[in-house]
N, C-alpha and C positions, 0 to 999 in steps of 0.2 A: 262567450264561455272568457273570465277576468284573467289580463294579464298578470302572472304570478313571478316576482323579481326575488334576487336573494342580493343580498346587503356585501363589500366587498370586507376583505378581515380587517379588524384593529390592528393594533400597532404589537397590541399582546399575544393576539396569533403570531404576525409576523417574527415577533423574537421565538414564540415557541418554536416554528417550523425550520429554524435555521440554526448553524453553529457558527455563524461570523456574526461580527457587530454588522449593526444597519448605520448607513450616512445619508445625511439627510442635511434639510438646506432651510430656512427660513424666506415667507414671501412677507414681504412688509407693507410694501407696494401701493397693494388695493388692486392690483388688476388684473382680470381673468386673463388678460394674453401672457403677461408674463408668468401668472400662474400654473396658465398650461404648457409653457415653456419647461418650464422649471419642472415640471410634473412628469414630462416627456425626455428628462435630459438623461434619466438613466440612475439618478439617486434613488434611497430604497425610501425616503419620505419627505413629507413636506410639511412644516409647520407655519400655519397662515396665526400670524403674531396679533390675537386682537385686544392685546394689552398692550404697547406702545406702538400703537398704530393707528390711522384713522380711520381703520377697518372693523366696520360692524356687522348689524344682524344681515342685513341686505347683501352686506356686502361678501360679507364670510358665503351668504346662501351662492351668489355668482362665482366666487373661487374653487367653490367643490364641483357645483357643477362643470367648471370649466377642467376642473383636475380627473373626474368621476372616469374617461374611456382610458387612462394610463395607469400603470401596474402600481405606482410609488404611492403609499398610505397617505392617505391624509389627516393630519392630527390639527389640532387646533387649541390655540393658547384662548383661555377666556380670561377677561378683565380682570375678575373678581372670583372668588367663591362664595359668591351671593345664590341663593339656589334658584333666584327665578332665573337671572342669570344663564346660570348652566342649563336649564331646564329649556328655554330656547335655544340655548346653543344644540343640544339635541335634536329638539324638535328639525330645525332646520335640516338636519343632517350630516351636523358632526359626530361621529363615534369615539373617537380616540382625544379626549381632551386632556389639557397640560394644566393646573390649579395653580396660580404663581403663590408666593410668598406663606408656603403652610411650615409655621413654625413648630406645632405640636400633635400630638396623636388626636386627641380633639378634634383639631382642625382638622387633619386627614381623615377623619370618621364623617364630619360632619359631608366635606365634598363627596366622597360616596353615595353618603346618604342623599342629595342634592342628585345624584346622576341615575340612581338606581326606583322602580317604583315599587310600593309597600307591596310585603312588609320589610323589606331591606332597608328600602327609605323613602323619601318624601317626593320625590319627582312626581306632578301630575299627568294626568293621564288626556292627552290628546293627539293620541297617534290615527285618527281618522283623518284628521284637517290638515299633518303634518309632512314634510318631506321625509325627517326620519323613518316613517315607517312606510314609506313612498307611498302616500295614503289609500294607506292598508292595502297595498301590492305587495305588500311580503308575508307570505302565511305565518300567520301564530306571532306575529313580531311580539307581542305583550306577553306571552306564556313562553316567548325565547329573549326578551329585551335585554336581559342581565351577559349573554353573549355578545349581544352588537352593540356594546357599550364598553372601553376600557380608561379607566380613571388614573392619571399618573400624577404626582403630585412634586411641587418646585418646593425644592431647600433652597435660601437665599440668605441663610442668616445665622449667625453664633450660635442663635439657640435651637435654629433649626438643626445643625449639624450636631449639636448635642443630644438632639431627640430623635438623630436618623433613626436608630434601628427602633425605636417605639414606633415610628410613622410609619416606616419599612414593613412592619408586622402589622399594622391595621387590616383588615378581611376587606378586601376589596379595593387595596391598594394595587395596581398592575404593574407600577415603575414610578421610582423616582429618580426627578432631573434637578443636576442640580447645576443653580445658575452662579458661576464665579462673579459677575460684575458686581452685583448686589450683595453678596456673601463680602467682597473683597469693604465694599462700602461699609458694612457693617464692624468690619475689624479695623475701620479708619483707615483703608488704603484705599481711596477712592481712586478708580482707572487705574487699580495695579494688579489686574486679575492673574498675574504671573507671577506675582511675589512669593517667598518661599513660604509664608505664611499661611498666606491663600492655599496654594496648591497641598500644602498640608492638609489645611481641612478640608478641603476638596478630598483627598483622599482617604481621610478617616471616614470622610464620610461615604465611601465606596465601600469600605471595609465593611461598617456598620450594616449598611442596607445589601450588601453580597451575604453575611450571615444570615438575614432573617429572610433568605432564599429570592432576593425581590430583584430584578434587573433594574441597572440602575444605568444613568446616561449622563451626559454633560455638553454643554456648551463651549466650542472652543475653535474660535475664528484660528486662531495661531495655528499653521502645523505642526510645529514642533509637539508646544503641547497637546494637539490632539493625538498627535502617536502616543506619546507617553500616557493619557489616558486609558487608551485603547490597551497598551500595554497592563495599562495598572486593574484592569478587568471590567470597564466600560464597553456594554454591549448596546448603546445608540447613544450617536454622537450629530452635533448639530456642527458643520462646519463653513458655514456660508450663507450669505443672507441677499437677495435680488438688489435692496438696493446698497448695500455695501459692495458685489459686485461691479455696479452700474456705475458709482460714484470712483472707486479705482480704475475700473476701464475705461470711462469717459475722463477722464485726470490724463491717463498715459496717452490718449488719441492727442489732447491737448498740448503734452509737453513732445509729442514727435512731429505734428506737425502746427502748432503757432508759434510765428514767429516771436522771440524773446524769451520763450520759457524751456526752452530745450537747455 
């Protein structure tokens, strides 16, 4: 008798099942060991970054496998909205995708279509060959594929902020994630993620997205900013990254133990 498997919940399902915000962290190092450590830390979700890191398809597969025994929800930020790329990440087992640099509802619609099979979308069918369906061990995977996938689009520009409500209202957009770093850059405030004008733009995005009935999240490594965004209605937030924690922690060790650094 063939083994039958069930897939873990998507971020959409996790958000729907709780009345509290979900806190997570980035994995950018590409190390399965680090990914496993982070997934077992007690955070709600872990974002594998395939946009600003050396993480590619094979590495993402290894990271998802390393995190699979743990309750943290695995999310993957794809490098672009390219439909072939999205198809490949879904086939290797990513279920919740963050699609970067979405500025318009048309771009959001294209991302959703890339993530779903016909008739809703254009995703190619290769489930029998792919980890995403556990090589056909997930019963009725194709019939229920839409329930196994969540699409979060990332707003990172002034144009995206202006279109936030329309982007959030696109059928199949399961969440909007705000990126203050690129948003600040688009506003001529490079590196100033907590500038009052940037914060105001983030909060305006929150308001528009929430009015559309869509969950909204944000990246905020600054604890003060993170708490303020949670108070303003963010329902999922990233508050750290593996590489940043290692950098700051190793610097603290050096400051303490290396002569001349204290």
